Z-matrix of the N, CA and C atoms (Angstrom, degrees):
N
C 1 1.453
C 2 1.517 1 111.00
N 3 1.316 2 114.84 1 152.36
C 4 1.450 3 122.54 2 177.00
C 5 1.521 4 108.47 3 -98.18
N 6 1.332 5 117.16 4 129.98
C 7 1.463 6 119.86 5 175.99
C 8 1.525 7 108.84 6 -87.80
N 9 1.329 8 115.54 7 132.56
C 10 1.458 9 121.55 8 -173.87
C 11 1.521 10 109.68 9 -125.07
N 12 1.317 11 116.50 10 134.93
C 13 1.459 12 121.70 11 -179.20
C 14 1.519 13 108.74 12 -128.84
N 15 1.350 14 115.39 13 115.95
C 16 1.454 15 120.90 14 -179.81
C 17 1.526 16 111.37 15 -89.01
N 18 1.319 17 115.68 16 155.84
C 19 1.463 18 122.48 17 172.80
C 20 1.518 19 108.31 18 -154.28
N 21 1.329 20 115.93 19 165.19
C 22 1.458 21 120.65 20 174.68
C 23 1.511 22 115.64 21 104.62
N 24 1.316 23 117.75 22 -4.43
C 25 1.451 24 119.41 23 177.98
C 26 1.519 25 111.48 24 -71.77
N 27 1.327 26 116.02 25 172.11
C 28 1.450 27 119.99 26 178.45
C 29 1.509 28 112.04 27 160.89
N 30 1.331 29 114.66 28 -164.21
C 31 1.461 30 122.52 29 -179.81
C 32 1.520 31 109.32 30 -102.31
N 33 1.324 32 116.22 31 131.35
C 34 1.464 33 121.30 32 -179.66
C 35 1.515 34 109.02 33 -142.67
N 36 1.314 35 116.15 34 149.24
C 37 1.461 36 120.43 35 177.30
C 38 1.522 37 110.61 36 -77.51
N 39 1.313 38 115.03 37 153.59
C 40 1.457 39 120.35 38 176.84
C 41 1.530 40 109.83 39 -55.36
N 42 1.313 41 115.34 40 136.63
C 43 1.455 42 121.03 41 -177.22
C 44 1.519 43 113.41 42 92.73
N 45 1.314 44 116.13 43 -10.60
C 46 1.454 45 121.10 44 -178.32
C 47 1.514 46 113.32 45 -85.07
N 48 1.336 47 115.28 46 -173.48
C 49 1.451 48 122.06 47 -176.15
C 50 1.529 49 110.85 48 -132.75
N 51 1.319 50 114.99 49 153.85
C 52 1.459 51 123.08 50 172.18
C 53 1.509 52 107.91 51 -144.66
N 54 1.320 53 116.04 52 152.78
C 55 1.461 54 120.57 53 171.45
C 56 1.516 55 108.98 54 -123.55
N 57 1.324 56 114.60 55 121.94
C 58 1.453 57 121.19 56 175.52
C 59 1.517 58 109.64 57 -93.10
N 60 1.320 59 115.57 58 145.80
C 61 1.457 60 121.86 59 175.29
C 62 1.513 61 109.22 60 -124.94
N 63 1.315 62 115.57 61 151.30
C 64 1.458 63 121.17 62 177.43
C 65 1.514 64 107.77 63 -139.42
N 66 1.319 65 115.98 64 116.16
C 67 1.454 66 121.50 65 179.65
C 68 1.522 67 109.61 66 -100.51
N 69 1.328 68 115.12 67 133.38
C 70 1.459 69 120.98 68 179.80
C 71 1.517 70 110.00 69 -102.26
N 72 1.332 71 115.44 70 144.78
C 73 1.459 72 119.74 71 -173.81
C 74 1.515 73 113.68 72 -84.52
N 75 1.327 74 117.90 73 -23.51
C 76 1.461 75 119.49 74 -168.67
C 77 1.515 76 112.23 75 -99.64
N 78 1.301 77 116.02 76 106.49
C 79 1.458 78 120.21 77 176.92
C 80 1.523 79 110.08 78 -71.39
N 81 1.303 80 115.92 79 148.89
C 82 1.450 81 120.74 80 178.37
C 83 1.509 82 113.18 81 85.81
N 84 1.338 83 117.25 82 -21.32
C 85 1.456 84 120.79 83 179.22
C 86 1.517 85 111.09 84 -101.63
N 87 1.338 86 115.73 85 -36.50
C 88 1.455 87 120.71 86 -175.27
C 89 1.515 88 111.66 87 -53.52
N 90 1.320 89 118.17 88 -43.72
C 91 1.460 90 121.61 89 -172.76
C 92 1.518 91 113.63 90 -70.15
N 93 1.328 92 118.28 91 -8.67
C 94 1.462 93 119.89 92 178.49
C 95 1.520 94 111.78 93 -109.22
N 96 1.324 95 117.03 94 3.49
C 97 1.467 96 119.95 95 -177.32
C 98 1.529 97 111.90 96 -108.48
N 99 1.314 98 117.16 97 137.90
C 100 1.461 99 118.71 98 168.34
C 101 1.524 100 108.51 99 -68.92
N 102 1.317 101 116.46 100 147.53
C 103 1.456 102 121.59 101 -178.40
C 104 1.517 103 109.47 102 -128.02
N 105 1.316 104 115.86 103 159.56
C 106 1.451 105 117.72 104 -179.40
C 107 1.508 106 112.80 105 -163.72
N 108 1.325 107 113.94 106 -179.68
C 109 1.454 108 122.61 107 177.53
C 110 1.525 109 109.76 108 -131.74
N 111 1.318 110 115.29 109 139.19
C 112 1.452 111 123.87 110 171.84
C 113 1.521 112 107.28 111 -123.72
N 114 1.327 113 116.60 112 166.74
C 115 1.455 114 119.96 113 175.11
C 116 1.521 115 110.13 114 -144.05
N 117 1.315 116 114.37 115 153.28
C 118 1.458 117 120.19 116 -178.66
C 119 1.517 118 109.57 117 -139.45
N 120 1.331 119 115.79 118 117.32
C 121 1.462 120 121.84 119 175.32
C 122 1.528 121 108.43 120 -88.70
N 123 1.323 122 117.92 121 158.88
C 124 1.470 123 120.99 122 -179.90
C 125 1.528 124 111.74 123 -55.43
N 126 1.326 125 115.75 124 129.55
C 127 1.452 126 120.61 125 178.43
C 128 1.513 127 115.06 126 76.55
N 129 1.327 128 116.42 127 4.34
C 130 1.465 129 120.64 128 -177.92
C 131 1.525 130 110.59 129 -114.26
N 132 1.333 131 114.91 130 166.31
C 133 1.456 132 119.82 131 174.90
C 134 1.537 133 109.74 132 -77.65
N 135 1.317 134 114.69 133 163.79
C 136 1.462 135 120.20 134 176.07
C 137 1.529 136 108.13 135 -78.39
N 138 1.318 137 116.63 136 121.75
C 139 1.460 138 122.12 137 -173.60
C 140 1.527 139 111.93 138 -112.07
N 141 1.300 140 115.31 139 146.16
C 142 1.467 141 122.74 140 176.16
C 143 1.526 142 109.90 141 -66.08
N 144 1.333 143 116.00 142 139.59
C 145 1.461 144 121.51 143 175.77
C 146 1.531 145 110.55 144 -115.60
N 147 1.341 146 116.45 145 -55.60
C 148 1.458 147 120.00 146 -176.78
C 149 1.524 148 109.79 147 -160.66
N 150 1.329 149 116.12 148 154.00
C 151 1.453 150 120.80 149 174.50
C 152 1.514 151 109.64 150 -144.55
N 153 1.338 152 115.25 151 159.40
C 154 1.454 153 121.37 152 -177.09
C 155 1.527 154 108.36 153 -142.26
N 156 1.311 155 116.46 154 139.79
C 157 1.462 156 120.68 155 -179.22
C 158 1.525 157 110.88 156 -70.52
N 159 1.330 158 115.50 157 169.39
C 160 1.463 159 121.05 158 -172.55
C 161 1.527 160 112.66 159 -57.51
N 162 1.326 161 117.59 160 -38.80
C 163 1.463 162 120.75 161 -179.76
C 164 1.523 163 112.40 162 -100.04
N 165 1.331 164 116.39 163 8.29
C 166 1.453 165 119.97 164 174.89
C 167 1.506 166 115.65 165 78.55
N 168 1.331 167 117.04 166 14.97
C 169 1.457 168 119.39 167 -176.02
C 170 1.526 169 111.27 168 -83.66
N 171 1.318 170 116.60 169 -44.71
C 172 1.463 171 121.06 170 -178.91
C 173 1.523 172 110.13 171 -100.95
N 174 1.331 173 115.38 172 138.04
C 175 1.459 174 121.02 173 178.39
C 176 1.526 175 108.72 174 -135.68
N 177 1.307 176 115.78 175 143.37
C 178 1.452 177 121.71 176 -179.31
C 179 1.524 178 108.66 177 -131.81
N 180 1.323 179 115.82 178 143.48
C 181 1.456 180 121.06 179 -177.69
C 182 1.524 181 110.80 180 -135.42
N 183 1.332 182 115.36 181 147.54
C 184 1.453 183 120.00 182 168.37
C 185 1.525 184 108.30 183 -67.40
N 186 1.312 185 116.41 184 147.49
C 187 1.468 186 120.52 185 -179.03
C 188 1.528 187 111.36 186 -57.00
N 189 1.316 188 116.27 187 -34.12
C 190 1.467 189 120.58 188 -174.74
C 191 1.530 190 113.39 189 -68.73
N 192 1.343 191 117.40 190 -16.35
C 193 1.459 192 119.80 191 -177.13
C 194 1.528 193 113.11 192 -117.93
N 195 1.318 194 117.20 193 -4.94
C 196 1.469 195 119.93 194 -179.35
C 197 1.513 196 111.10 195 -57.45
N 198 1.326 197 115.52 196 134.45
C 199 1.452 198 120.77 197 179.79
C 200 1.519 199 113.60 198 85.67
N 201 1.338 200 117.44 199 -11.49
C 202 1.473 201 120.79 200 179.83
C 203 1.530 202 112.09 201 -116.20
N 204 1.329 203 116.67 202 -35.47
C 205 1.464 204 121.61 203 -177.79
C 206 1.530 205 109.52 204 -107.73
N 207 1.334 206 115.24 205 147.36
C 208 1.456 207 121.17 206 176.00
C 209 1.520 208 109.37 207 -134.44
N 210 1.331 209 115.85 208 126.38
C 211 1.453 210 121.00 209 176.13
C 212 1.524 211 108.70 210 -98.68
N 213 1.324 212 116.21 211 140.98
C 214 1.456 213 121.12 212 177.58
C 215 1.517 214 108.45 213 -149.29
N 216 1.323 215 116.02 214 169.95
C 217 1.457 216 119.66 215 -179.71
C 218 1.514 217 109.82 216 -148.59
N 219 1.325 218 114.37 217 153.57
C 220 1.458 219 122.34 218 174.87
C 221 1.525 220 106.21 219 -127.43
N 222 1.316 221 116.83 220 99.20
C 223 1.470 222 120.44 221 -175.65
C 224 1.526 223 112.01 222 -67.19
N 225 1.309 224 117.58 223 -25.75
C 226 1.467 225 120.05 224 177.18
C 227 1.528 226 111.44 225 -67.57
N 228 1.337 227 116.01 226 -25.42
C 229 1.466 228 121.05 227 -179.81
C 230 1.520 229 112.35 228 -107.07
N 231 1.335 230 117.14 229 4.77
C 232 1.477 231 121.20 230 -177.99
C 233 1.532 232 111.40 231 51.54
N 234 1.306 233 116.30 232 43.28
C 235 1.456 234 120.61 233 -173.74
C 236 1.528 235 111.08 234 -134.52
N 237 1.322 236 115.24 235 140.38
C 238 1.449 237 122.28 236 173.52
C 239 1.525 238 108.01 237 -119.13
N 240 1.324 239 115.82 238 146.16
C 241 1.455 240 121.71 239 -175.17
C 242 1.532 241 110.90 240 -123.47
N 243 1.331 242 114.44 241 156.10
C 244 1.454 243 120.23 242 170.60
C 245 1.526 244 107.40 243 -134.78
N 246 1.330 245 115.77 244 107.18
C 247 1.455 246 121.44 245 176.15
C 248 1.517 247 108.14 246 -87.32
N 249 1.328 248 116.40 247 122.89
C 250 1.454 249 121.36 248 -175.94
C 251 1.526 250 109.23 249 -118.48
N 252 1.317 251 116.26 250 118.27
C 253 1.462 252 122.25 251 179.79
C 254 1.525 253 110.37 252 -117.52
N 255 1.311 254 115.59 253 163.40
C 256 1.472 255 121.73 254 177.64
C 257 1.526 256 111.13 255 50.98
N 258 1.303 257 116.04 256 47.04
C 259 1.461 258 120.75 257 -176.66
C 260 1.516 259 111.30 258 -67.65
N 261 1.320 260 115.53 259 145.38
C 262 1.457 261 121.48 260 175.01
C 263 1.524 262 109.47 261 -133.31
N 264 1.319 263 116.79 262 175.19
C 265 1.467 264 120.78 263 -173.81
C 266 1.525 265 112.43 264 -61.96
N 267 1.329 266 117.36 265 -26.95
C 268 1.472 267 120.23 266 178.62
C 269 1.521 268 112.48 267 -68.02
N 270 1.334 269 116.94 268 -14.25
C 271 1.460 270 120.65 269 179.22
C 272 1.524 271 111.93 270 -86.71
N 273 1.321 272 117.86 271 -5.00
C 274 1.461 273 121.16 272 178.37
C 275 1.528 274 110.24 273 -65.17
N 276 1.325 275 116.32 274 123.25
C 277 1.460 276 121.35 275 -175.98
C 278 1.525 277 108.99 276 -178.48
N 279 1.319 278 115.25 277 170.65
C 280 1.459 279 120.47 278 166.17
C 281 1.531 280 106.94 279 -88.32
N 282 1.303 281 116.05 280 128.17
C 283 1.464 282 121.77 281 -177.86
C 284 1.527 283 109.03 282 -102.27
N 285 1.341 284 114.63 283 130.77
C 286 1.463 285 121.38 284 -177.18
C 287 1.521 286 110.25 285 -116.45
N 288 1.303 287 115.46 286 131.13
C 289 1.455 288 121.57 287 170.87
C 290 1.526 289 108.73 288 -79.93
N 291 1.324 290 116.64 289 147.24
C 292 1.456 291 120.42 290 -176.38
C 293 1.517 292 111.05 291 -142.92
N 294 1.320 293 115.72 292 144.97
C 295 1.459 294 122.81 293 172.97
C 296 1.517 295 107.93 294 -111.25
N 297 1.315 296 116.35 295 127.84
C 298 1.449 297 120.07 296 -175.10
C 299 1.519 298 113.69 297 -82.84
N 300 1.334 299 115.14 298 162.69
C 301 1.461 300 121.78 299 179.92
C 302 1.529 301 112.15 300 -89.87
N 303 1.330 302 116.64 301 -31.67
C 304 1.467 303 118.69 302 -174.23
C 305 1.525 304 111.91 303 -131.18
N 306 1.327 305 118.01 304 -76.46
C 307 1.454 306 121.24 305 -176.43
C 308 1.529 307 110.85 306 -129.33
N 309 1.328 308 115.41 307 163.16
C 310 1.461 309 120.08 308 177.63
C 311 1.523 310 111.11 309 -64.38
N 312 1.314 311 116.85 310 -36.08
C 313 1.454 312 119.60 311 178.88
C 314 1.521 313 110.69 312 -67.89
N 315 1.319 314 117.02 313 -42.17
C 316 1.466 315 121.05 314 -178.76
C 317 1.523 316 111.55 315 -64.52
N 318 1.312 317 118.40 316 -33.28
C 319 1.456 318 119.75 317 -175.51
C 320 1.524 319 112.86 318 -80.82
N 321 1.316 320 117.38 319 10.21
C 322 1.462 321 118.66 320 167.05
C 323 1.532 322 109.97 321 -68.38
N 324 1.309 323 116.46 322 -12.75
C 325 1.460 324 122.83 323 175.63
C 326 1.518 325 107.93 324 -108.84
N 327 1.314 326 117.11 325 131.18
C 328 1.465 327 121.26 326 -170.88
C 329 1.527 328 113.61 327 -61.45
N 330 1.322 329 118.10 328 -28.45
C 331 1.469 330 119.05 329 -177.80
C 332 1.531 331 111.95 330 -68.41
N 333 1.319 332 116.86 331 -14.46
C 334 1.467 333 121.14 332 178.53
C 335 1.521 334 112.68 333 -95.34
N 336 1.336 335 116.03 334 14.49
C 337 1.459 336 121.43 335 175.59
C 338 1.524 337 108.77 336 -96.39
N 339 1.342 338 115.76 337 132.97
C 340 1.455 339 119.75 338 -178.75
C 341 1.517 340 113.77 339 -95.47
N 342 1.331 341 117.03 340 -32.38
C 343 1.457 342 120.70 341 -177.68
C 344 1.526 343 109.63 342 -139.73
N 345 1.330 344 115.22 343 144.97
C 346 1.458 345 122.11 344 179.46
C 347 1.531 346 110.49 345 -122.61
N 348 1.319 347 115.76 346 147.50
C 349 1.448 348 120.44 347 168.28
C 350 1.518 349 110.28 348 -81.67
N 351 1.317 350 116.14 349 179.97
C 352 1.463 351 120.54 350 -176.63
C 353 1.528 352 112.27 351 -83.62
N 354 1.316 353 117.42 352 -14.36
C 355 1.456 354 121.94 353 177.84
C 356 1.515 355 113.23 354 97.14
N 357 1.325 356 115.63 355 149.08
C 358 1.453 357 121.94 356 175.86
C 359 1.519 358 108.66 357 -136.88
N 360 1.325 359 116.54 358 135.16
C 361 1.465 360 121.31 359 -174.61
C 362 1.518 361 110.75 360 -80.96
N 363 1.327 362 115.20 361 132.94
C 364 1.463 363 122.21 362 171.53
C 365 1.521 364 107.29 363 -120.62
N 366 1.316 365 116.58 364 122.70
C 367 1.459 366 121.59 365 179.76
C 368 1.526 367 109.06 366 -123.46
N 369 1.324 368 115.12 367 124.77
C 370 1.463 369 121.09 368 -179.46
C 371 1.520 370 108.08 369 -110.04
N 372 1.310 371 116.48 370 119.66
C 373 1.461 372 120.77 371 -179.12
C 374 1.525 373 109.41 372 -96.28
N 375 1.327 374 114.67 373 141.12
C 376 1.467 375 119.42 374 -178.01
C 377 1.513 376 111.46 375 -94.67
């Protein structure tokens, strides 16, 4: 398993921006794994947000974040990022970094995630 540590969450006003980071512990493995982000609001299921292929060529987004969020990765730093712009109250949730088992497209479904981070809280105030 890959150990994942998220950072960058916090409180932001509606319309603002945040960038989440996720650092992976295992060198040599990170660059061959698809990575992604999920989020979970209180009382809700954990939902897919975005994923990126191992070399960063393919990217997938939930409809609710398309055009506002951008996923990227730096394999030299074993880190994946989620740039979040135009935030609104519906984006309030705990955000989880994820490492996929097969492909970036497949990990749009949570059962295809092999490793999870501990989560970071994002709160958007209106």
